[in-house]
C-alpha positions in Angstrom: 132.8 151.7 172.0 132.5 148.1 173.0 135.1 146.1 171.1 133.3 142.8 171.5 130.1 144.2 169.9 132.1 145.7 167.1 133.8 142.4 166.4 130.4 140.6 166.5 128.9 143.0 164.0 131.9 143.0 161.6 132.0 139.2 161.6 128.3 138.9 161.0 128.3 141.3 158.1 131.4 139.5 156.6 130.2 135.9 156.9 126.4 136.4 156.4 126.6 136.3 152.6 128.6 133.1 152.7 125.7 131.4 154.6 122.9 132.6 152.4 122.1 135.9 154.1 122.3 137.6 150.8 119.5 140.1 151.4 121.3 142.3 153.8 119.8 145.8 153.6 121.9 148.8 154.4 120.6 152.3 154.9 122.0 155.4 156.4 121.3 159.0 157.6 123.4 162.1 158.2 122.7 165.4 160.0 124.6 168.6 159.1 124.2 171.4 161.5 125.1 175.1 162.1 124.6 175.9 165.7 125.2 178.7 168.3 124.2 179.2 171.9 124.1 181.6 174.8 126.9 182.2 177.2 125.7 179.5 179.7 125.1 176.8 177.0 126.0 173.2 177.8 124.9 169.9 176.3 123.3 168.9 179.6 121.0 171.9 179.7 120.3 173.1 176.1 122.2 170.5 173.9 124.7 173.1 172.8 128.3 172.2 173.9 130.1 174.9 175.9 133.1 174.4 173.6 131.0 175.3 170.5 128.6 177.9 171.6 129.9 180.3 169.0 128.7 179.7 165.4 129.8 176.2 164.5 129.4 173.9 161.5 129.5 170.1 162.1 128.3 166.8 161.0 126.4 166.1 164.2 125.3 162.5 163.4 126.1 159.8 160.9 124.3 156.4 161.0 124.5 153.1 159.1 121.6 150.7 159.6 121.8 147.0 158.8 118.9 144.6 158.5 119.4 141.0 157.6 117.0 138.1 157.4 118.4 134.9 159.0 115.2 132.8 158.4 111.7 133.6 157.2 110.9 134.6 160.8 114.2 135.6 162.4 115.9 138.9 161.6 119.0 140.8 162.7 119.1 144.6 162.9 121.8 147.0 164.0 122.7 150.7 164.0 126.3 152.0 163.9 126.4 155.6 165.0 128.8 158.5 165.0 127.8 161.7 166.6 128.9 164.8 168.5 126.7 164.3 171.5 128.3 165.4 174.7 131.3 167.7 174.3 130.6 168.6 170.7 133.6 166.6 169.3 133.0 163.6 167.1 132.7 160.5 169.3 134.1 157.1 168.3 131.7 154.9 166.3 129.5 152.8 168.5 126.8 150.2 168.0 123.8 151.8 169.6 121.3 149.1 168.4 121.9 145.4 167.9 119.0 143.0 168.2 117.5 139.8 167.0 113.8 140.0 166.0 111.4 137.0 165.8 108.4 137.9 163.7 105.9 135.2 162.6 103.3 136.7 160.2 100.7 134.3 161.6 101.1 135.8 165.1 100.0 139.1 166.6 103.3 139.7 168.4 107.0 140.3 167.7 109.9 139.4 170.1 113.2 141.3 170.3 116.4 140.4 172.1 119.5 142.6 172.6 119.8 146.3 172.4 116.6 147.9 171.1 114.4 151.0 171.3 112.8 151.6 174.7 109.0 151.3 174.7 108.5 154.2 177.1 107.1 157.4 175.8 106.4 159.1 172.6 109.8 160.2 171.3 112.2 157.2 171.6 110.7 155.6 168.4 111.5 158.8 166.6 115.3 158.3 166.6 116.1 160.1 163.4 115.9 163.9 162.9 113.8 163.2 159.7 111.2 161.6 162.0 110.9 164.5 164.4 109.5 168.0 164.0 111.9 169.6 166.5 115.7 169.4 166.6 115.9 169.0 170.4 114.3 166.4 172.5 111.9 167.6 175.2 113.2 168.5 178.7 112.2 165.1 180.2 114.6 163.4 177.8 117.4 165.9 177.5 117.8 168.0 180.6 120.2 166.5 183.1 119.0 166.4 186.7 120.8 166.0 190.1 120.4 162.2 189.9 123.6 160.3 189.2 123.7 156.5 188.4 126.8 156.1 190.7 126.0 158.5 193.5 122.2 158.8 193.6 121.0 162.2 194.6 123.9 164.6 194.1 123.2 168.3 194.5 126.4 169.2 192.6 125.7 167.2 189.5 126.5 169.2 186.4 127.0 172.4 188.5 130.4 172.0 190.1 132.4 172.2 186.9 131.8 173.0 183.3 131.9 169.3 182.5 129.9 167.9 179.6 128.2 164.6 179.1 130.8 161.8 178.5 133.5 163.9 180.2 132.4 163.7 183.9 129.6 162.7 186.1 126.9 165.4 185.3 123.8 163.6 186.5 121.1 162.0 184.2 117.9 163.1 182.5 114.7 161.6 183.6 114.9 159.3 180.5 117.9 158.4 178.4 117.8 160.8 175.5 119.1 158.2 173.0 116.1 155.9 173.8 117.8 152.5 173.9 117.5 149.6 176.4 119.1 146.2 176.7 117.1 143.1 177.4 114.1 141.2 175.9 110.9 142.8 174.7 107.7 142.1 172.8 105.3 144.2 170.7 101.7 142.8 170.7 98.9 143.9 168.5 96.0 143.3 170.9 93.3 144.7 168.5 94.4 145.1 164.9 95.3 148.8 164.1 93.5 149.8 167.4 95.3 148.7 170.6 99.0 147.7 170.9 101.2 146.8 173.8 105.0 147.0 174.1 106.7 145.3 177.1 110.4 144.9 177.9 112.5 143.4 180.6 115.8 145.2 180.7 119.0 145.8 182.7 117.7 149.0 184.2 115.0 151.7 183.8 115.0 154.1 180.8 117.3 156.4 182.7 120.1 153.9 182.2 122.7 155.1 179.6 124.9 152.0 179.6 124.4 149.0 177.3 125.5 146.6 180.0 124.6 146.9 183.7 127.5 146.6 186.3 125.0 145.4 188.9 122.2 142.8 188.9 119.7 145.5 187.8 116.3 144.6 186.5 113.4 146.7 185.2 110.0 146.2 183.5 109.0 148.9 181.0 105.7 149.0 179.0 103.6 151.2 176.7 100.0 150.8 175.8 98.8 152.7 172.7 95.2 153.2 171.7 94.4 154.5 168.3 90.9 156.1 168.7 90.8 157.2 165.1 93.1 158.3 162.3 93.0 161.7 164.0 93.8 160.7 167.6 96.1 158.3 169.4 96.8 157.9 173.1 99.7 156.3 174.8 100.3 155.2 178.5 103.7 154.2 179.6 105.1 152.8 182.9 108.5 151.6 184.1 109.9 150.3 187.4 113.3 148.9 188.4 116.9 149.5 189.5 119.1 152.2 188.1 122.4 152.5 190.1 125.7 151.2 188.7 128.8 149.9 190.4 131.8 152.3 190.5 135.0 152.9 192.5 133.2 156.0 194.1 130.5 153.8 195.7 132.6 150.6 196.3 133.0 151.1 200.0 129.3 151.8 200.8 128.2 148.9 198.6 129.8 146.5 201.1 127.1 147.3 203.7 124.2 148.4 201.5 122.2 146.7 198.8 122.2 149.0 195.8 119.5 146.9 194.1 116.9 148.3 196.5 117.2 151.8 195.0 114.7 152.3 192.2 113.1 154.6 189.7 109.4 154.6 188.9 108.3 156.2 185.7 104.7 157.0 184.6 103.7 158.8 181.4 101.0 159.6 179.0 101.1 161.1 175.6 98.5 162.3 173.0 98.7 162.9 169.3 96.0 164.7 167.4 96.1 165.4 163.7 93.6 167.2 161.5 93.9 169.0 158.1 97.2 171.0 158.4 97.5 170.8 162.2 99.2 168.4 164.6 99.2 168.5 168.4 101.5 166.3 170.5 101.4 166.5 174.3 103.2 164.4 176.9 103.5 164.3 180.7 106.0 162.2 182.5 106.3 161.6 186.3 109.6 160.2 187.7 110.2 159.1 191.3 113.5 157.8 192.7 114.2 156.0 195.9 117.9 156.8 196.2 121.0 157.3 198.4 122.6 160.8 198.4 126.1 162.1 197.9 126.3 165.3 199.9 129.5 167.3 199.8 132.3 164.7 199.3 130.7 161.6 200.7 127.6 159.5 200.9 125.0 160.5 203.5 125.3 157.6 206.0 123.6 157.0 209.4 125.0 154.2 211.5 126.8 152.6 208.5 123.6 152.6 206.5 122.8 154.8 203.5 120.1 157.4 204.2 117.3 157.0 201.7 115.8 159.9 199.8 112.5 160.0 198.1 112.6 162.4 195.1 110.3 163.1 192.2 109.6 165.4 189.3 107.2 166.1 186.5 108.0 167.0 182.9 105.5 168.1 180.3 105.5 169.5 176.8 102.9 170.5 174.2 103.9 170.7 170.6 101.9 172.5 167.9 102.7 172.0 164.2 101.1 173.7 161.2 101.8 172.8 157.6 101.8 175.8 155.3 99.3 175.1 152.5 100.8 177.8 150.4 104.3 176.2 150.5 104.1 172.5 150.0 106.5 170.6 152.2 107.0 173.4 154.8 105.8 173.7 158.4 106.1 175.9 161.4 106.0 174.5 165.0 106.0 175.7 168.6 106.8 173.8 171.7 106.1 174.9 175.3 107.5 172.8 178.1 108.3 172.7 181.8 110.3 170.5 184.2 109.0 170.7 187.7 110.9 169.3 190.7 108.7 168.5 193.7 109.8 169.4 197.2 110.8 166.4 199.3 111.3 165.6 203.0 114.9 166.0 203.9 115.8 162.9 206.0 118.7 164.7 207.5 116.6 167.6 209.0 113.0 168.4 209.7 112.9 170.7 206.7 111.7 170.2 203.1 114.2 169.9 200.3 114.2 171.6 196.9 116.4 169.1 195.3 116.8 170.7 191.8 115.7 173.9 190.0 112.6 174.1 187.8 113.2 175.0 184.2 110.9 176.1 181.3 111.7 176.2 177.6 110.0 177.7 174.5 111.1 176.4 171.0 110.1 177.6 167.6 110.9 175.7 164.3 110.5 176.3 160.6 111.0 173.2 158.5 111.0 172.5 154.8 111.2 169.1 153.0 113.7 169.6 150.2 113.1 166.1 149.0 111.3 163.0 150.2 114.3 162.1 152.4 115.9 165.5 153.0 114.6 167.8 155.6 115.9 171.3 156.6 114.9 172.8 160.0 115.7 176.2 161.5 115.2 176.1 165.3 115.4 178.6 168.1 114.9 177.9 171.8 115.2 179.9 175.0 114.9 178.6 178.5 115.8 179.2 182.2 115.7 182.9 183.0 114.9 183.8 179.4 117.7 186.4 179.4 119.5 185.1 176.4 122.1 183.1 178.3 120.8 179.7 177.4 119.4 180.2 173.9 120.0 177.6 171.2 120.0 178.4 167.5 120.3 175.5 165.1 120.0 175.1 161.4 119.9 171.4 160.5 119.8 169.5 157.2 119.0 165.8 157.7 119.1 163.2 155.0 118.0 159.5 154.9 119.5 157.2 152.2 
């Protein structure tokens, strides 16, 4: 947890009332969960920690949200978060969101500065479990690939040990599952209630998990949403920029190579259709990296220059939800999804390279709203070889207060 950010937030909340910021709004949420997983369960594959793949009861997430008006047009918002993401143990509290918002009611746009939600894709704006139908994020957001932010392409990422997220270098998903970026952004209502545009300039593409970049990284990320009707909305997202970070592992090769030239391109589209008791959500995301490679125990170098790899993948999911009219507040849902890794030219040989393994997942959910702000969900997913080794069973109760 960043101590400077903690100090900033504590001081702000302490002195704000003394300077007239008496309307600080505090909210919170909590997730209780009983989970179990197959023998090969890991957070980086099916979001079940290998330490707790037997039946386990835990408070998986606890959030405190603060919203404070500074002036009639300037606001501050923050999220303090405790969770068990990664190795299944409760992590130290951290400030995952902290931003200033300028919102003039006379204008069609809002400006944000700091740490805020990424505009890319359908799911980042659904941060809380009470806002999502499914417990797990789709594969494009949650399945860790053979791309490392300090090594680039690394065939051993996540496979050489039983390491979990936050314990060792285990690669990265195509998009950061927590959905936050650091920079400056704007939301612009181009046509009222019809067409909106979100644009952000950040310290890295949405793959970046760090709140501060260790290199001079820069990325532009945007999302255009078109609301055709109350039944159908369509989103188109794009992002391009740098993603590698400085580390002792890559210090020697950085002396002769410009790490800022290695980039990630993201393109995506999502659809939401709702009618009567049905809801359908579909999303397709394409990711392409220009990256160095860490093969064996060293970077792939030719004449003191890093060899460049051109790697890409597709992820896609389609979600079906049906609200049971006979049991008000309940629903059943099914998600089918696939993560496809495209073959690439191997710059070290004349052969093609299969740089990671494809994966499919099927997920079923039964949900019931116990109260307006309390949601219970029973989820079961199976993936990979569909032999029971990577199943995930989760019963979750989420509350917003």
